N, C-alpha and C positions, 0 to 999 in steps of 0.2 A: 511608557508602559506599553508592552507589545500585547496583542490580543492572546488569550490563553491557549489558543489552538494554532497559533502562527509558529513558525520557526524562528527562534530567538535571533534577533539581530538582522533578520532578512528584511530589507526595506523595499523589496519588490512588492507589487500588488498581489493580492491573492489570485487574481486572474493570471497574472504572469507566472507565479509559482506553479499552480495547479493546471493552468491551461483550460481551454474549452474543447469538448468533443461534440461539437454540434453537427447536426445533419446539414448537408448543403441547402441553403436557402432556396434555390431555384427548385420550383416544382412543389414546394410545400404549401399546404392550405394554411389560412389564417389560424385555425385551431391548432395545426401541427406547430406553426411558429410560436404560439402561446405556450404551448406544453414544453417546447424546447426552452423558452425563456424561463419557465418555472424551474426546469431541471437544471439549467445553467446557474441560475440564481441560487438554488439550494446548495449546490456544490460550494459556492463562495461563502454563503452564510454558514454551512456546517463547518467549513475549514476555519472560519474566523471565530465562531462562538461555541463550536461543539454541537453535537446533535440535540442533547437535552435542552440546551439554552437557546436553541433557534425557534423562533416563533413563525407561524405562518404569515403573519403580518410583515415580518422582516423579510421573508422570502418573497412575497408579494411586491413589497416596495423595491426590493432590488431587481425584480423583473419588470418593474414598471407597469404592473397590473394591480387590479383591485383585490383586496382579500377575497371578496365573494366569488370572483372568477376562478379562484383557486379550486373551489369545490365543484366546478365544472369538469375537472379532471382527476381529482384525488379526493378521497373521503377524509384523510388525515395525513400526518407526516410519515407514518409507517409505511403507508401505501406509496408515497412518493420515494421513499428510501428503496423500497422493492423495485421500483422502476429504474432507479439509478444502478441498482445491482444485476439488471437483467444481463448486460454484456460483460459483467465484471468477471464472472468465473472463467469464461473461455480466454479472456485476455491475460488474467493472472496465470492460467495454466501455460499459455505460451511463453510467458515471461520467465516463469521459474524453472521450466524443464531444462536440463542441461544441454548446452549447444554442442555439436559436433565440430570436429576441425581444430580443437585446441592443440597447440604445439607441445604443451606440457601440462602436467597436473596442476601446477601453480596457476597457469594461465586459465585452465578450465574452471578452477574455483573462483578466480576473480570474475570471469564472465558471468557465472551464476550468481555471485553476490551483487554484481552490477545490475543484473536483471531484476533481482529481488528489490534493490534500493530504489531503482528508477520506477519499477511497477507500483510499489508502495507510495512513492511520491506523487506519481501521477494520479492514483487513486486515494489520495489522502482524505477527502471528504467522505467517500464511501467506507473507508477503513475506520474513521472516527464514529460515523453513524452505526456501522455494524458492530463495533467493539462495545460502544456504549449500550446499544440495545440488547446485546448478548448478555448483559448483566441483569436484565429484568424480563426477557422474553424467550421462551423455550424455542421457538421457531427460529429466531435470530441466533440463538446460542448454537443451534445445529448448523446453521449456515456458517458461522464463524468456524466451527470445527471442520466443516468441508473445506473452507479457504485454507486453514491450516494443513489439512490433508494434502492438498495440491502442493504446497511447498514441501511438506515431508516426503512425498513420493519423488519430487525432482531431486531432492538432497539424497535420498536413499539410492536413486539410480546412479549417482556419482559415487557413493560409498561402495556400492556393488561393483562397480567398474574398477574401482581402486583395488578391491580384493581379487578380482579376476586379474588384474596386472601384477599380482603378487605382493601387494601391500598387506602386511598383517596388522589389522586394526585392533583386534583383541577386545572388542566391546559389542554388545548386541546392536546391530545396524539399525533396526527401527527405532530403538530408544536413543541411540546416538543422533539419528536423524531428526527425532523430535526435539532433543535438546539444542541442536544447532539452530533449528527453526525458531525455538523459543528465544535464543539469543538474538537472532536477526530481527524478529518482530519486536522485542522489547527495546533494542536499540534504536530501531526505526521509529517506534512510537515515541521514545523519549525525546529524540532530536527533531523529528519532523512534525510531531503533533503536539507534544506537551511542553515545548519551550526549553528543553535542554535540562542540565543538571547545574545547580549552584556551583559557582567557582570552578567550573570547568569550560575552557574556551570552546566555542561552537565549531565544529569541523565543516569544512566544505565537503562537497560530494565525493572528490577524490580521496580525501583523508579518512572520511568515513568508510569508504569502500576498502581502503588499504587495511585498516584496523579490523574490519569484519573478515576480510579474506585471510588476514594472518591467523586470526583465531581458528577459522575453519581449517586452514591448511596445516598448521602446526598441531591441531588435534589428531589430524589424520596421518599426516606425513612426517611430522617433526619439523624442525627448523629448515628453511630453504637453504640451498647451497650458497656459500659466500662467493659473489663474484669478484675476480681479481682483475 
C-alpha cells in the first residue's frame, strides 16, 4: 500500500522525489539548523501523510528533535506552513511564466507545461498543505487563489501572444486561461498527490507533459501538423 499522498508506483523515497531546499550549512547557527530540520521534515511528512494527517510529533521525530523544541520556532502547523510558503510565490511565478525563444507555438506550450509540472512536483508538500488548508481557512483560500492567478497570468500571456500572431481562438481568453490552469492543476493533483486514477496506468513525467501539452495546444491551435 502506497502512502495516500505519494505518487502511485513511485518507489523512490519522498526525499528523492521532492528534494530538499536547505540553506547551506556553513555559517548557520544551531537555531537555524534546527529550524531548517523542522522545515525539511515537514515537507516529507506533508508529502507522505497530507497536511491534515501530519502531527507535530511526526515532524519532530522526522527532524530528530523533541516535540517541545518545535514550539521554540512555531506556534502551530499553520505557522510552519506559512514559513514554507515564503519563497513559494516567487519561484512559482518564475516557473509558470512563458519562456522566450521557442521555435514554434507547440514548443512554447510544451515548455510552459513542463515548467508547471516540474514546479508543482518540486513544491508538492506545499501544494498539499495549501490546498487542504484552503478548504477550511479563508486566509489560505486567498493564498490558493493567488497561486492560481500566477498560473492564469502565465497562460493568458501565451494566449494573447497567439492572438497577436494571427491565431483566432474565439473564446474569452481570461476564462480559457482559467480552464487550462484548472485542467493542469487537477491532473497534477491526481497523479502527483492523490495516487492516480484506478485502472489507469501511471504516466512518467514525459508522458504526463505530452498529454497536458496536447490538450493545451489542440485547444488553441488545433491538431499539430503531421510530420512525414
